[in-house]
C-alpha positions as CSV (number, residue, x, y, z in Angstrom):
1,M,75.6,182.2,133.2
2,M,72.2,182.9,134.5
3,L,69.6,184.3,132.0
4,R,67.3,186.9,133.6
5,M,65.7,190.2,133.0
6,G,68.3,192.6,131.6
7,S,70.5,189.8,130.2
8,P,71.5,190.0,126.5
9,A,69.3,187.7,124.5
10,P,70.9,184.4,123.3
11,S,71.1,183.6,119.6
12,I,68.4,181.6,117.8
13,K,69.7,178.2,116.6
14,V,67.2,175.9,115.1
15,E,67.4,173.3,112.3
16,D,64.8,175.0,110.1
17,W,61.6,177.1,109.9
18,P,58.3,175.2,109.2
19,R,56.4,178.5,109.2
20,G,57.7,182.0,108.2
21,E,61.0,183.3,107.1
22,P,64.2,182.3,109.0
23,L,65.3,184.6,111.8
24,A,69.1,185.1,111.8
25,D,69.4,187.7,114.5
26,F,67.4,190.3,116.5
27,Q,67.0,193.6,114.8
28,P,67.4,196.7,116.9
29,G,64.1,198.6,117.4
30,K,61.9,195.5,117.3
31,V,60.4,193.5,120.1
32,Y,60.4,189.8,120.0
33,T,58.4,187.2,121.9
34,I,60.1,183.8,121.8
35,E,57.6,181.1,122.7
36,F,58.7,177.6,123.6
37,W,55.9,175.1,123.0
38,A,55.0,171.6,121.7
39,T,52.1,170.0,119.8
40,W,51.4,167.6,122.7
41,C,51.1,170.4,125.3
42,E,47.5,171.3,125.8
43,L,48.3,174.6,127.5
44,C,50.6,175.6,124.6
45,A,47.9,175.0,122.0
46,A,45.4,177.0,124.1
47,E,47.8,180.0,124.1
48,M,48.4,180.0,120.3
49,L,45.3,182.0,119.5
50,E,46.3,184.7,122.0
51,L,49.7,184.9,120.5
52,M,48.2,185.3,117.0
53,Q,46.1,188.1,118.3
54,L,49.1,189.8,119.9
55,Q,51.0,189.5,116.7
56,E,48.2,191.2,114.8
57,K,47.7,193.9,117.4
58,Y,51.3,194.9,117.7
59,K,52.7,194.2,114.3
60,D,52.9,197.9,113.4
61,S,54.7,198.6,116.6
62,G,57.4,196.1,115.7
63,L,56.4,192.9,117.4
64,E,57.7,189.6,116.1
65,V,56.3,186.4,117.7
66,V,58.5,183.4,117.2
67,G,57.4,179.9,118.2
68,I,60.1,177.4,119.0
69,A,59.0,173.7,118.7
70,A,61.9,172.2,120.8
71,D,60.1,169.4,122.6
72,E,58.4,167.2,119.9
73,D,57.9,163.7,121.2
74,A,59.2,161.5,118.4
75,P,62.1,159.0,117.9
76,T,63.7,160.9,115.1
77,A,64.0,164.4,113.8
78,V,62.2,163.5,110.6
79,E,59.2,162.0,112.5
80,A,59.1,165.0,114.8
81,R,59.1,167.4,111.9
82,N,56.4,165.5,110.0
83,K,54.3,165.4,113.1
84,L,54.8,169.2,113.6
85,D,53.9,170.0,110.0
86,A,50.7,167.9,110.2
87,W,49.7,169.5,113.4
88,L,50.2,173.0,112.2
89,A,48.3,172.3,108.9
90,E,45.3,170.9,110.8
91,K,45.2,173.2,113.9
92,C,46.8,176.5,112.7
93,P,46.4,176.9,109.0
94,D,46.2,180.7,109.4
95,L,49.2,181.1,111.7
96,N,50.6,184.6,111.4
97,Y,54.0,184.1,113.1
98,R,57.1,182.1,112.6
99,I,57.8,178.6,113.9
100,G,61.3,177.3,114.4
101,F,62.0,173.6,114.8
102,D,64.7,172.4,117.1
103,F,65.3,168.7,117.7
104,T,68.9,168.9,118.9
105,G,68.2,170.6,122.2
106,E,70.4,173.6,121.3
107,M,67.6,176.2,122.1
108,K,67.0,174.5,125.5
109,K,70.7,174.9,126.3
110,L,70.8,178.5,125.2
111,W,67.5,179.8,126.6
112,R,65.7,177.5,129.0
113,E,68.5,175.9,131.1
114,P,70.2,179.2,131.9
115,S,66.9,180.8,132.9
116,F,65.8,177.8,135.0
117,C,62.7,177.2,132.9
118,V,61.5,173.7,133.6
119,G,58.4,173.5,131.5
120,I,56.3,174.8,128.6
121,P,54.7,177.0,127.5
122,T,57.3,179.6,128.4
123,S,57.7,183.0,126.8
124,F,60.7,185.2,126.6
125,V,60.3,188.9,125.6
126,V,63.3,190.5,123.9
127,D,63.2,194.3,124.0
128,R,64.3,196.9,121.3
129,D,67.9,196.8,122.6
130,G,68.2,193.0,122.3
131,C,67.9,192.3,126.0
132,I,65.6,190.0,128.0
133,A,62.6,192.0,129.3
134,F,60.4,189.2,130.5
135,I,60.5,185.4,131.2
136,G,57.2,183.7,132.1
137,H,53.9,182.3,131.1
138,P,52.4,183.6,127.8
139,S,49.2,184.5,129.6
140,Q,51.0,187.5,131.1
141,L,52.0,188.9,127.8
142,G,48.9,191.0,127.4
143,E,50.0,193.0,130.4
144,V,53.7,193.0,129.8
145,L,54.0,193.8,126.1
146,P,52.5,197.3,126.2
147,K,54.8,198.2,129.0
148,V,57.8,196.8,127.1
149,F,56.9,199.0,124.1
150,N,56.6,202.2,126.2
151,G,59.7,201.3,128.2
152,S,58.1,201.2,131.6
153,W,58.3,197.5,132.2
154,P,62.0,196.9,132.8
155,T,62.3,199.7,135.4
156,S,59.1,198.8,137.3
157,N,59.2,197.3,140.8
158,K,56.6,194.8,139.7
159,A,58.9,193.5,136.9
160,K,61.9,193.2,139.2
161,A,60.0,191.5,141.9
162,A,58.4,189.0,139.4
163,D,61.8,188.1,138.0
164,Q,63.3,187.5,141.5
165,Q,60.3,185.4,142.4
166,R,60.6,183.4,139.2
167,I,64.2,182.6,139.9
168,A,63.6,181.7,143.5
169,T,60.8,179.3,142.5
170,S,62.3,177.9,139.3
171,E,65.9,177.4,140.3
172,P,65.3,174.5,142.8
173,L,62.9,172.9,140.3
174,A,65.4,173.1,137.5
175,R,68.2,171.6,139.7
176,G,65.9,168.8,140.7
177,Q,65.0,168.2,137.0
178,A,68.7,167.9,136.2
179,L,69.1,165.3,139.0
180,K,66.2,163.3,137.7
181,K,67.3,163.2,134.0
182,P,69.8,160.3,134.3
183,I,67.3,158.3,136.3
184,D,64.5,159.0,133.8
185,D,66.8,158.0,130.9
186,R,67.6,154.7,132.5
187,F,64.0,154.1,133.3
188,W,62.8,154.7,129.8
189,A,65.6,152.6,128.3
190,A,64.4,149.7,130.5
191,V,60.8,150.3,129.7
192,K,61.6,150.1,126.0
193,L,63.1,146.6,126.6
194,E,60.3,145.6,129.0
195,D,63.0,145.1,131.6
196,W,60.8,145.8,134.6
197,K,63.4,145.0,137.3
198,T,65.9,147.4,135.9
199,A,63.1,150.0,135.5
200,L,62.2,149.4,139.2
201,W,65.8,149.9,140.3
202,A,66.0,153.2,138.5
203,I,62.7,154.4,140.1
204,E,63.8,153.3,143.6
205,E,66.9,155.3,143.1
206,G,64.8,158.3,142.2
207,I,62.6,157.9,145.2
208,A,65.6,157.7,147.5
209,L,66.7,161.0,145.9
210,M,63.3,162.7,145.8
211,P,60.8,160.9,148.0
212,D,58.0,163.4,147.2
213,D,58.2,163.2,143.4
214,L,54.8,162.2,142.2
215,N,56.0,160.7,138.9
216,F,58.5,158.5,140.7
217,R,56.0,157.4,143.3
218,L,53.4,156.5,140.6
219,A,55.9,154.6,138.6
220,H,56.9,152.6,141.7
221,A,53.4,151.5,142.4
222,H,52.6,150.9,138.7
223,L,55.7,148.7,138.2
224,L,55.1,146.6,141.3
225,L,51.3,146.1,140.9
226,H,50.8,146.0,137.1
227,K,54.1,145.0,135.5
228,I,56.0,142.8,138.0
229,Q,52.8,141.9,139.8
230,D,54.5,141.6,143.2
231,M,51.5,142.2,145.5
232,W,53.6,141.4,148.6
233,T,55.8,144.5,148.0
234,G,53.3,146.5,145.9
235,L,50.4,146.7,148.3
236,P,52.3,148.5,151.0
237,V,53.6,150.9,148.4
238,M,50.1,151.5,147.2
239,R,48.8,152.0,150.7
240,Q,51.5,154.6,151.4
241,L,50.8,156.4,148.1
242,A,47.1,156.6,148.9
243,R,47.8,157.8,152.4
244,D,50.3,160.5,151.2
245,A,47.9,161.6,148.5
246,I,45.2,162.2,151.1
247,D,47.5,163.9,153.5
248,K,48.8,166.2,150.8
249,N,45.1,167.0,149.9
250,T,45.9,167.6,146.3
251,E,43.7,166.5,143.5
252,D,46.5,165.5,141.2
253,W,48.0,163.1,143.8
254,M,44.6,161.6,144.8
255,V,43.4,161.1,141.2
256,S,46.7,159.6,140.2
257,A,46.5,157.1,143.1
258,L,42.9,156.3,142.2
259,D,44.0,155.6,138.6
260,Q,46.3,152.9,139.9
261,L,43.4,151.2,141.5
262,F,40.6,151.6,139.0
263,H,41.6,152.7,135.6
264,P,40.6,149.9,133.1
265,A,43.9,150.1,131.3
266,N,45.4,148.4,134.4
267,D,44.9,144.8,135.5
268,H,43.5,144.8,139.1
269,S,42.7,141.1,139.3
270,R,45.5,140.3,141.8
271,L,44.6,143.2,144.2
272,P,42.6,142.2,147.3
273,P,39.1,143.5,146.4
274,A,38.2,144.7,149.9
275,E,41.3,146.7,150.3
276,R,41.2,148.1,146.8
277,F,37.6,149.3,147.3
278,A,38.4,150.7,150.8
279,M,41.3,152.8,149.4
280,G,39.1,153.8,146.4
281,K,36.3,155.0,148.7
282,E,38.6,157.1,150.9
283,L,40.3,158.7,147.9
284,S,37.0,159.4,146.1
285,E,35.4,161.0,149.2
286,H,38.4,163.2,149.7
287,I,38.4,164.3,146.0
288,L,34.7,165.2,146.2
289,A,35.3,167.1,149.5
290,L,38.1,169.1,147.9
291,N,36.2,169.7,144.6
292,P,32.5,169.4,145.6
293,P,29.8,168.9,143.0
294,Q,28.2,172.3,143.8
295,G,31.5,174.2,143.4
296,D,32.6,176.0,140.2
297,S,36.1,174.3,140.0
298,P,36.7,172.2,136.8
299,K,35.7,168.6,137.2
300,F,36.7,167.0,133.9
301,R,40.1,165.9,135.2
302,S,39.1,164.3,138.5
303,Y,35.5,163.2,138.3
304,P,36.0,160.5,135.7
305,A,38.4,158.7,138.0
306,V,35.9,158.9,140.9
307,A,33.1,157.7,138.6
308,R,35.2,154.6,137.7
309,Y,35.3,153.7,141.4
310,Y,31.5,154.2,141.9
311,H,30.8,152.2,138.7
312,E,32.9,149.2,139.8
313,N,31.4,149.5,143.3
314,G,28.0,149.0,141.9
315,N,26.7,152.6,142.1
316,N,26.2,153.2,138.4
317,D,23.8,156.1,138.9
318,R,26.5,158.0,140.9
319,A,29.0,157.3,138.2
320,I,26.7,158.7,135.5
321,E,26.0,161.8,137.6
322,L,29.8,162.5,138.1
323,V,30.6,162.1,134.4
324,E,27.7,164.4,133.5
325,L,29.1,167.0,136.0
326,A,32.5,166.6,134.3
327,L,30.9,167.3,130.9
328,T,29.1,170.3,132.3
329,S,32.3,171.7,133.7
330,L,33.8,171.9,130.2
331,D,31.4,174.9,129.7
332,G,31.4,176.1,133.3
333,A,32.2,179.3,135.0
334,E,35.9,179.0,134.4
335,P,36.6,179.2,130.6
336,I,38.1,176.0,129.1
337,P,40.3,176.4,126.0
338,A,38.8,174.8,123.0
339,E,41.9,172.6,122.5
340,L,41.5,171.3,126.1
341,K,37.8,170.7,125.6
342,E,38.4,168.8,122.4
343,Q,40.9,166.6,124.1
344,H,38.7,165.5,127.1
345,L,35.2,165.5,125.4
346,P,35.5,162.1,123.6
347,D,36.7,160.2,126.7
348,L,33.9,161.7,128.8
349,L,31.3,160.8,126.2
350,Q,32.7,157.3,126.0
351,A,32.6,156.8,129.8
352,L,29.0,158.2,129.9
353,A,27.9,155.8,127.1
354,R,29.5,152.9,128.9
355,Y,27.8,153.6,132.2
356,R,24.4,154.3,130.6
357,G,24.6,151.4,128.2
358,A,23.4,153.7,125.5
359,K,24.8,156.2,123.0
360,A,25.9,159.5,124.5
361,C,26.0,162.7,122.4
362,C,27.3,166.3,122.6
363,G,26.6,168.3,119.6
364,A,27.8,166.4,116.5
365,L,30.0,164.2,118.6
366,F,28.7,160.9,120.0
367,A,30.0,157.7,121.5
368,A,28.6,154.2,121.6
369,P,29.0,151.9,124.6
370,Q,32.2,149.9,124.8
371,N,33.7,147.6,127.4
372,S,37.1,149.3,127.4
373,F,38.7,152.7,127.4
374,P,40.9,153.5,124.4
375,R,43.6,155.5,126.2
376,V,46.1,154.7,129.0
377,P,46.3,157.6,131.5
378,N,49.5,159.7,131.7
379,R,49.6,159.0,135.4
380,G,51.7,156.0,136.5
381,R,55.1,156.6,135.1
382,P,57.5,159.5,134.7
383,R,56.9,161.9,131.8
384,K,59.3,161.8,128.9
385,K,59.2,165.6,128.5
386,D,58.9,168.4,131.0
387,K,55.5,170.0,131.2
388,K,53.7,172.7,133.1
389,G,50.3,172.5,134.6
C-alpha cells in the first residue's frame, strides 16, 4: 500500500533507543517528525542542528522529533550500534530529541519503501491525528511545520502538488533501486572474495538493465582497468565513459571519470599515457567550463580531481591554484555545513601540501607533504547504501 500525505502513519519498530525514551505509539494531539538518517551521510549530519532548533522552538506546541538510524554501515548490529553511540557522543552530546536504532530494515519496509523514498535524509511529519502530513527533505520543515500546527498545510494546493510531484519523481527511482538490489548484492559478495570476474558479470548485467546508471558504469571501468587490468577491453569502456560524461555535461559524471584516470589510489601504469592525458585534458576543461573559477558554485568536490590532472601533466602552479580555489569555496557565497567542511578540509590541505612541497595550514589544522592520498574515492563502484545528494 502506498504511503503518502493523508495516509495513517505506520508504527515505530526499532531494536532500541540510544537517545531518549522509547516511543511506543503516536499520541493524539502531538506532531512528530520522523527523520531517517545515518552517521556516514554528510547531508544528514548537516541537518541535525536544524532539527535540534526545531525541537526547541516547537516543544511547547507538542513537537516530537524522532531520528531513526536505519542505515548504519557495519557488518553486525553490535558494531553498528557501537559506531552510532560513539558518533552521537562525539558529534551531538547535547542532542535534544530521541534516536531509534534499526538494523533489521523493519522501518525501511514500513516507512520508506511504501513511500518510494530512495535515500536519506528523509523526513516524515505525522500530524495531530496520526496521519502523514509531509514526506520530503528536512530542509523544508521550517516552512511545513508551522502550517501543520495551524492546520493549513494538508489542505493547501502547494502541499498536494508537492506530494504528487514527489511520487512522480521517486516512484521510478524506487523501482529502479529494487531492480538493482540483487545485482549489488552479487557484486559486493564477489568483491568481498576478490572474485573480480564474478563482480564484472554482475556489473555487466546491471549495465544491460540500466545503461545510464553512473555507479554501474564506474564499477565497469574500475574493474577492467584497475582490478582485472584488461586494457584491451577496458580502454574502450573508459573512452565511452568519458565521452558520455562530457555529453551529459554533469560535474558528477565528469569528476567520476577523471578519478578513474588520475586518482592516486588507482594504478594507471598500464594505461597509454597519451590517451590518458588526452581524456584528462578534455574532462578537466569541461569541468572548468561548467564550474568556472570566477563563479560562486562550490568547487571543493570537483577542483581536486582537476588539480590532480594538472599536477601529473606538469602544471603544478595550476594544480595549486585550483586546490586553493577549492579551499576558498568552503567559505564561499553558498554556505557549507560545518560537517561537510570538516570532511573535505583535511584532504584539500593534504593535496595543497603535496603540490607545494611545504606544509599547508588552515586555522589550527595543517598537513605536511606526502606522496600518497589516504582515502580511496567513493566513485568507482556501486554504493552499499542508498544516499541522496
